[in-house]
C-alpha positions as CSV (number, residue, x, y, z in Angstrom):
1,M,40.1,-8.5,2.9
2,Y,39.3,-10.7,-0.1
3,L,36.7,-12.6,1.9
4,L,35.0,-9.3,3.0
5,L,34.9,-8.1,-0.6
6,E,33.3,-11.4,-1.8
7,R,30.8,-11.2,1.1
8,V,29.7,-7.7,0.0
9,K,29.4,-8.8,-3.6
10,S,27.3,-11.8,-2.5
11,I,25.0,-9.6,-0.5
12,L,24.6,-7.1,-3.4
13,R,23.7,-9.9,-5.9
14,H,20.8,-11.2,-3.8
15,D,17.8,-8.9,-4.2
16,E,15.0,-11.0,-2.8
17,G,14.7,-8.7,0.2
18,Q,14.5,-5.7,-2.1
19,D,11.6,-7.3,-4.0
20,L,9.8,-8.1,-0.8
21,L,10.1,-4.5,0.3
22,E,8.8,-3.2,-3.0
23,Y,5.8,-5.5,-2.8
24,A,5.1,-4.4,0.8
25,L,5.2,-0.7,-0.2
26,L,2.9,-1.4,-3.1
27,I,0.4,-3.2,-0.9
28,A,0.5,-0.4,1.7
29,L,-0.1,2.2,-1.0
30,I,-3.0,0.2,-2.4
31,A,-4.5,-0.2,1.1
32,I,-4.2,3.6,1.7
33,V,-6.0,4.3,-1.6
34,C,-8.7,1.8,-0.8
35,V,-9.4,3.2,2.6
36,G,-9.6,6.7,1.2
37,A,-11.9,5.7,-1.6
38,I,-14.2,3.7,0.8
39,T,-14.3,6.6,3.3
40,L,-15.2,9.1,0.5
41,A,-17.8,6.8,-1.0
42,G,-19.3,6.1,2.5
43,T,-19.7,9.8,3.1
44,N,-21.3,10.4,-0.2
45,V,-23.7,7.4,0.2
46,K,-24.6,8.6,3.7
47,A,-25.4,12.0,2.4
48,A,-27.5,10.6,-0.4
49,F,-29.5,8.4,2.0
50,N,-30.0,11.3,4.3
51,N,-31.4,13.4,1.4
52,I,-33.8,10.5,0.5
53,A,-34.9,10.1,4.1
54,G,-35.4,13.8,4.4
55,S,-37.6,14.0,1.3
56,I,-39.8,11.1,2.5
């Protein structure tokens, strides 16, 4: 029983996996925001160029 308790304490002390998960979630969130911003900007740029082409 003592060995099991020590093993659980050892696992709880090591948080490298938790840090890796946090970085992965942060990168995923940044990627989602970038894709959304590029999509929105692309749509706006396309509309602007269509207006310019239409007026020429």
